Every structure is written in structure tokens, then in C-alpha cells.
PALUM-861589 format. One record per residue (C-alpha): residue in one letter; chain; residue number from 1; z, x, y. Coordinates in steps of 0.2 Angstrom, whole numbers, plus 5000, padded with zeros to 4 digits. Layout:
<atoms>
<'A', 'A', NUM, <Z, X, Y>>
...
</atoms>
This chain:
<atoms>
<'X', 'A', 1, <5075, 5232, 5206>>
<'X', 'A', 2, <5074, 5217, 5218>>
<'X', 'A', 3, <5067, 5200, 5213>>
<'X', 'A', 4, <5050, 5202, 5223>>
<'X', 'A', 5, <5048, 5219, 5214>>
<'X', 'A', 6, <5052, 5212, 5197>>
<'X', 'A', 7, <5040, 5198, 5200>>
<'X', 'A', 8, <5026, 5210, 5206>>
<'X', 'A', 9, <5029, 5220, 5190>>
<'X', 'A', 10, <5028, 5205, 5178>>
<'X', 'A', 11, <5013, 5199, 5187>>
<'X', 'A', 12, <5004, 5216, 5185>>
<'X', 'A', 13, <5009, 5216, 5167>>
<'X', 'A', 14, <5002, 5198, 5164>>
<'X', 'A', 15, <4986, 5202, 5173>>
<'X', 'A', 16, <4984, 5218, 5162>>
<'X', 'A', 17, <4987, 5208, 5146>>
<'X', 'A', 18, <4975, 5194, 5151>>
<'X', 'A', 19, <4961, 5207, 5155>>
<'X', 'A', 20, <4964, 5216, 5139>>
<'X', 'A', 21, <4964, 5199, 5129>>
<'X', 'A', 22, <4948, 5195, 5138>>
<'X', 'A', 23, <4940, 5211, 5134>>
<'X', 'A', 24, <4944, 5209, 5115>>
<'X', 'A', 25, <4937, 5191, 5115>>
<'X', 'A', 26, <4921, 5198, 5123>>
<'X', 'A', 27, <4921, 5210, 5108>>
<'X', 'A', 28, <4922, 5195, 5096>>
<'X', 'A', 29, <4941, 5198, 5092>>
<'X', 'A', 30, <4951, 5182, 5092>>
<'X', 'A', 31, <4965, 5191, 5082>>
<'X', 'A', 32, <4972, 5202, 5095>>
<'X', 'A', 33, <4988, 5194, 5095>>
<'X', 'A', 34, <4999, 5190, 5080>>
<'X', 'A', 35, <5003, 5172, 5079>>
<'X', 'A', 36, <5021, 5174, 5084>>
<'X', 'A', 37, <5016, 5184, 5100>>
<'X', 'A', 38, <5003, 5170, 5104>>
<'X', 'A', 39, <5017, 5157, 5102>>
<'X', 'A', 40, <5030, 5166, 5112>>
<'X', 'A', 41, <5017, 5169, 5126>>
<'X', 'A', 42, <5012, 5150, 5126>>
<'X', 'A', 43, <5030, 5144, 5126>>
<'X', 'A', 44, <5034, 5156, 5141>>
<'X', 'A', 45, <5019, 5151, 5151>>
<'X', 'A', 46, <5022, 5132, 5148>>
<'X', 'A', 47, <5040, 5135, 5154>>
<'X', 'A', 48, <5036, 5144, 5170>>
<'X', 'A', 49, <5021, 5132, 5174>>
<'X', 'A', 50, <5033, 5117, 5172>>
<'X', 'A', 51, <5046, 5126, 5182>>
<'X', 'A', 52, <5034, 5129, 5196>>
<'X', 'A', 53, <5028, 5111, 5196>>
<'X', 'A', 54, <5046, 5104, 5196>>
<'X', 'A', 55, <5050, 5115, 5211>>
<'X', 'A', 56, <5036, 5107, 5220>>
<'X', 'A', 57, <5021, 5119, 5219>>
<'X', 'A', 58, <5004, 5111, 5218>>
<'X', 'A', 59, <4997, 5124, 5207>>
<'X', 'A', 60, <4981, 5121, 5198>>
<'X', 'A', 61, <4983, 5129, 5180>>
<'X', 'A', 62, <4966, 5136, 5180>>
<'X', 'A', 63, <4956, 5145, 5194>>
<'X', 'A', 64, <4941, 5135, 5201>>
<'X', 'A', 65, <4929, 5149, 5194>>
<'X', 'A', 66, <4934, 5152, 5176>>
<'X', 'A', 67, <4927, 5156, 5159>>
<'X', 'A', 68, <4938, 5144, 5151>>
<'X', 'A', 69, <4927, 5130, 5143>>
<'X', 'A', 70, <4931, 5111, 5141>>
<'X', 'A', 71, <4932, 5115, 5122>>
<'X', 'A', 72, <4945, 5129, 5126>>
<'X', 'A', 73, <4955, 5117, 5136>>
<'X', 'A', 74, <4955, 5102, 5124>>
<'X', 'A', 75, <4959, 5114, 5109>>
<'X', 'A', 76, <4974, 5121, 5118>>
<'X', 'A', 77, <4980, 5104, 5125>>
<'X', 'A', 78, <4978, 5097, 5107>>
<'X', 'A', 79, <4988, 5112, 5100>>
<'X', 'A', 80, <5001, 5110, 5113>>
<'X', 'A', 81, <5003, 5091, 5110>>
<'X', 'A', 82, <5004, 5094, 5091>>
<'X', 'A', 83, <5016, 5109, 5092>>
<'X', 'A', 84, <5028, 5098, 5102>>
<'X', 'A', 85, <5025, 5083, 5091>>
<'X', 'A', 86, <5018, 5072, 5105>>
<'X', 'A', 87, <5003, 5060, 5105>>
<'X', 'A', 88, <4990, 5058, 5118>>
<'X', 'A', 89, <4998, 5041, 5121>>
<'X', 'A', 90, <5014, 5049, 5126>>
<'X', 'A', 91, <5005, 5061, 5138>>
<'X', 'A', 92, <4997, 5046, 5146>>
<'X', 'A', 93, <5013, 5037, 5148>>
<'X', 'A', 94, <5021, 5052, 5156>>
<'X', 'A', 95, <5007, 5054, 5168>>
<'X', 'A', 96, <5008, 5036, 5173>>
<'X', 'A', 97, <5027, 5038, 5176>>
<'X', 'A', 98, <5027, 5054, 5185>>
<'X', 'A', 99, <5010, 5053, 5194>>
<'X', 'A', 100, <5005, 5070, 5188>>
</atoms>
């Protein structure tokens, strides 16, 4: 399979998974993913997003119209910082150094 075909397959799989998770959340199910699966997905998404940014993409992480709330973003950002043993201060320093 060629690289564009593989990317299209992974993209389709990711879109299906996202839709399935959204449906589950609408049904009040926040336990759709085992903790290990959630951690693996979050790690992979962090890596691919970082790689895209490092490659020069100016890619907003969320679409303009989204159901993600400010609380969702803050809880996730806080969890990511805690998981990587980073403080908000370090994030601020990194942002000032890189301009991101």
C-alpha cells in the first residue's frame, strides 16, 4: 500500500473512532476506552501533532466549530502537563522561547 493510501486508511479509522467515542459520550459513557488505550492514543496524538508543527504546519489543534469546552481543554492540558511532569511555568517559558 502506498503512503497516501495508508494515510487515508489511518485517517478514516481515526475519524470512525472519534465518531464512536462521541456517540458513547452522548450516551453518558466516559468509560469507552480502557485507561491504557486512552494513554496510548493521547501519546500518539501528541507525537503526530508535534511532528506536524515541527515540520512547519500551522495546524490549529481544534476545529473552529467544536463541542470541546474550555473545561475539556483545561482538564486535558492539565493532565498532559502532569503526565509529563511539567509545570505551567515551564510551558510559559517554552512558549516564550519558541513563539508558539
